C-alpha positions in Angstrom: -236.5 -95.7 -58.1 -238.5 -92.6 -59.0 -236.8 -89.2 -59.2 -238.2 -86.8 -56.5 -238.6 -83.2 -57.7 -238.2 -80.4 -55.2 -240.5 -77.5 -54.9 -239.4 -74.8 -57.5 -237.4 -72.0 -56.0 -237.2 -68.5 -57.3 -233.9 -66.8 -58.0 -235.7 -63.4 -57.8 -238.3 -63.2 -55.0 -238.9 -59.5 -55.5 -241.3 -57.5 -57.8 -241.1 -57.4 -61.6 -241.2 -53.8 -62.7 -237.7 -52.3 -62.8 -238.2 -49.1 -64.8 -240.9 -47.1 -66.4 -244.2 -46.7 -64.7 -246.2 -49.7 -63.5 -249.9 -49.5 -64.0 -251.8 -49.0 -60.8 -255.3 -50.6 -60.2 -258.1 -48.1 -60.1 -256.1 -45.1 -61.4 -256.6 -43.8 -65.0 -253.5 -42.4 -66.7 -252.8 -40.8 -70.0 -252.9 -43.1 -73.1 -249.6 -43.5 -75.0 -249.9 -44.6 -78.7 -247.4 -46.5 -80.8 -245.6 -47.5 -82.7 -243.4 -49.2 -80.1 -240.2 -51.1 -80.2 -240.6 -54.2 -78.0 -237.8 -56.6 -77.0 -238.2 -60.0 -75.2 -235.8 -62.7 -74.3 -235.9 -66.0 -72.3 -233.6 -68.9 -71.4 -234.2 -72.5 -70.2 -231.5 -74.8 -69.0 -231.8 -78.6 -68.5 -228.7 -79.9 -66.6 -227.1 -83.1 -65.3 -224.2 -83.3 -62.8 -221.5 -85.7 -63.9 -218.6 -87.2 -62.0 -214.9 -86.8 -62.8 -212.2 -89.2 -61.4 -208.9 -90.9 -61.7 -207.2 -94.1 -61.1 -206.1 -94.3 -57.5 -204.3 -97.6 -56.9 -203.9 -101.0 -58.3 -202.8 -104.3 -56.7 -202.3 -107.1 -59.2 -201.2 -110.7 -59.1 -201.6 -113.7 -61.3 -204.4 -114.9 -59.1 -206.4 -111.7 -58.6 -206.4 -107.9 -58.6 -207.8 -104.9 -56.9 -208.3 -101.6 -58.7 -209.4 -98.4 -57.0 -210.7 -95.1 -58.4 -211.4 -91.9 -56.7 -213.8 -89.0 -57.5 -211.9 -85.8 -58.1 -215.0 -83.6 -58.5 -218.2 -83.0 -60.4 -219.4 -80.5 -63.0 -222.6 -79.7 -64.9 -223.4 -80.3 -68.5 -226.5 -78.6 -69.9 -228.9 -78.4 -72.8 -229.8 -74.8 -73.5 -232.8 -73.2 -75.1 -233.0 -69.5 -75.6 -235.2 -67.0 -77.5 -234.9 -63.3 -78.4 -237.3 -61.2 -80.4 -237.9 -57.6 -81.3 -241.1 -56.3 -82.9 -243.1 -53.2 -83.8 -246.3 -52.8 -81.8 -249.2 -50.3 -82.3 -251.1 -51.0 -79.0 -252.1 -48.0 -76.8 -250.6 -48.3 -73.3 -251.0 -46.4 -70.1 -247.2 -45.9 -69.7 -244.6 -44.2 -71.9 -242.1 -47.0 -71.4 -241.8 -50.2 -69.6 -239.1 -52.7 -68.7 -239.4 -56.1 -66.9 -236.2 -58.0 -65.9 -235.7 -61.6 -66.8 -236.0 -63.8 -63.7 -235.4 -67.5 -63.1 -236.8 -70.5 -61.2 -235.0 -73.7 -60.3 -236.8 -77.0 -60.6 -234.3 -79.4 -59.0 -234.5 -83.1 -58.5 -233.4 -84.5 -55.1 -232.0 -87.7 -56.7 -230.1 -88.8 -59.8 -231.4 -91.2 -62.4 -230.0 -94.1 -60.3 -232.0 -93.1 -57.2 -229.0 -91.8 -55.2 -229.6 -88.7 -53.0 -227.1 -86.2 -51.9 -228.8 -84.0 -49.2 -231.9 -81.9 -48.8 -232.6 -79.6 -51.8 -233.0 -75.9 -50.9 -233.2 -72.6 -52.6 -229.5 -72.4 -53.1 -228.9 -75.8 -54.7 -229.4 -77.4 -58.1 -229.1 -81.0 -57.0 -227.9 -83.8 -59.3 -230.2 -82.8 -62.1 -233.1 -80.6 -63.0 -234.0 -77.4 -64.9 -233.5 -73.7 -64.6 -236.4 -72.0 -66.3 -237.3 -68.4 -67.1 -240.0 -67.4 -64.7 -240.5 -63.9 -66.1 -239.1 -63.2 -69.6 -237.3 -59.9 -70.2 -239.6 -57.3 -71.7 -238.7 -53.8 -72.8 -241.0 -51.3 -74.6 -239.8 -47.9 -75.9 -241.1 -45.6 -78.7 -240.1 -46.9 -82.1 -237.1 -45.0 -83.6 -235.8 -45.9 -87.1 -232.6 -43.8 -86.4 -231.8 -46.0 -83.4 -231.7 -49.1 -85.6 -234.9 -50.6 -84.4 -236.0 -53.6 -86.5 -238.1 -56.7 -86.2 -236.5 -60.1 -85.7 -237.0 -63.5 -84.0 -234.2 -65.9 -83.0 -234.3 -69.1 -81.1 -231.8 -71.8 -80.5 -231.3 -75.2 -78.9 -227.7 -76.2 -78.1 -225.5 -77.8 -75.4 -222.4 -77.0 -73.3 -220.8 -80.3 -74.4 -220.3 -82.4 -77.5 -219.8 -86.0 -78.6 -217.8 -87.8 -81.3 -217.5 -91.5 -82.2 -214.5 -92.7 -80.4 -213.0 -94.7 -83.3 -213.3 -91.7 -85.6 -211.6 -89.4 -83.1 -208.7 -91.8 -82.5 -208.0 -92.2 -86.2 -208.2 -88.4 -86.7 -205.8 -87.7 -83.9 -203.3 -90.3 -85.1 -203.3 -89.0 -88.7 -201.3 -86.0 -89.9 -203.1 -83.1 -91.6 -201.2 -83.8 -94.8 -202.7 -87.3 -95.1 -206.2 -85.9 -95.1 -207.8 -87.8 -92.3 -211.6 -88.4 -92.5 -213.6 -85.9 -90.5 -214.8 -87.4 -87.2 -218.5 -88.2 -87.0 -220.2 -86.2 -84.3 -223.1 -87.8 -82.5 -226.2 -86.7 -80.7 -224.5 -85.8 -77.4 -227.8 -85.5 -75.4 -228.2 -89.3 -75.5 -225.1 -89.5 -73.3 -225.8 -86.8 -70.7 -226.1 -89.4 -68.0 -223.4 -91.8 -69.2 -221.1 -91.6 -66.1 -218.9 -94.4 -67.3 -217.9 -92.3 -70.4 -217.6 -89.0 -68.5 -215.6 -90.3 -65.5 -212.1 -90.4 -67.0 -211.0 -88.9 -70.2 -210.1 -91.6 -72.8 -206.5 -90.4 -73.0 -206.0 -90.7 -69.2 -204.7 -93.7 -67.2 -207.5 -95.9 -66.0 -210.0 -95.0 -68.7 -213.0 -97.3 -68.6 -212.7 -98.9 -72.0 -215.7 -99.2 -74.2 -216.1 -100.3 -77.9 -214.2 -98.2 -80.3 -217.5 -96.9 -81.8 -218.6 -95.6 -78.4 -218.8 -91.9 -77.6 -215.8 -89.6 -76.9 -217.4 -86.8 -74.7 -216.1 -83.4 -73.9 -217.4 -80.6 -71.8 -216.1 -77.5 -69.9 -215.7 -77.1 -66.1 -219.1 -75.6 -65.6 -220.0 -75.2 -61.9 -217.1 -77.4 -60.8 -217.3 -78.8 -57.2 -214.3 -80.7 -55.9 -214.4 -84.2 -54.4 -217.6 -86.3 -53.9 -220.8 -84.4 -54.5 -223.0 -83.1 -51.7 -225.8 -80.5 -51.8 -224.0 -78.7 -49.0 -221.2 -77.8 -51.5 -223.6 -75.6 -53.5 -224.2 -71.8 -53.2 -226.6 -69.4 -54.8 -223.6 -67.2 -55.8 -222.2 -70.1 -57.9 -225.6 -70.8 -59.5 -226.0 -67.2 -60.6 -222.5 -67.2 -62.0 -223.2 -70.3 -63.9 -226.4 -68.9 -65.4 -224.6 -65.8 -66.5 -221.7 -67.9 -67.9 -224.1 -69.8 -70.1 -225.9 -66.5 -71.1 -222.5 -65.1 -72.2 -221.9 -68.2 -74.3 -225.2 -67.6 -76.0 -224.3 -64.0 -76.8 -220.8 -65.0 -78.1 -222.2 -68.1 -80.0 -220.0 -70.4 -78.0 -222.4 -73.4 -77.6 -222.5 -76.7 -79.6 -225.3 -77.6 -81.9 -226.9 -81.1 -81.7 -225.0 -82.9 -83.0 -222.0 -80.6 -83.1 -220.4 -79.4 -86.3 -216.7 -80.3 -86.8 -214.2 -77.5 -87.2 -211.4 -78.9 -89.4 -209.2 -75.8 -88.8 -209.2 -76.2 -85.1 -209.5 -80.0 -85.3 -212.2 -79.8 -82.7 -216.0 -79.5 -82.5 -217.2 -76.0 -83.5 -218.7 -73.7 -80.9 -220.9 -71.9 -83.3 -224.4 -71.6 -81.8 -226.0 -68.7 -80.0 -227.9 -65.5 -80.3 -225.8 -62.3 -80.4 -228.7 -60.1 -79.3 -229.1 -62.1 -76.0 -227.7 -60.2 -73.0 -227.0 -61.3 -69.4 -227.5 -57.7 -68.3 -231.2 -58.3 -68.5 -231.0 -61.0 -65.9 -232.3 -60.1 -62.4 -231.6 -62.2 -59.2 -232.2 -59.9 -56.3 
């Protein structure tokens, strides 16, 4: 069944100029010459909602059995792309400074990859999957000042809010003591499993785990935009969406995202959260 995409919704329906003087059509102003210090940043998020659950009840006999699970809630996993740049510019402008906030647009799908729908998508919902894209990149222009530490740089990154490890490797690593020198677990391309509900549903160390071959994925993510119980679009709110975008933005700044595939941190015995852009700032986001 095809995935139906909703009409994109803006998280910032207002204007774009937040400071400086916006050029006005038909009015001639004084010319301001460079050099200028120009900063820009953008962020795109591709997301999937995944289920979490637990074993509810079992009825077993030698002639048959009944096993029941229940959904405890859902959360988002995301692939994240961000850019930041600063540069020197010698263009002549009609304003002495300018700043444009970073705004976002939601492109949400009304159904998951299996064709299930969960309610009507609106401006305050992400749906089961989709993208949050930068509608207007952040832009800031001020006079260049060497004493202020102005410099030119370009940074970009692609990372995720989750990671994956070969299940067999992780089990062996967890069972071995540090003194025995266990082999480092092999991390895998986690994006290939962003819709693998069977692996996400119950942690492999929990009762009722849906067993798969030992070389299958062991997947881990944080409780990003957690919603309790069975999922419905009516559970969502714009406030929670904004909080999630800023949470991911903070992880970019703090370099707390996972590369693809993730690097393994032997000291922590866990995947390394080592990817981000320290110059990225959520204080450049604008939602209203």
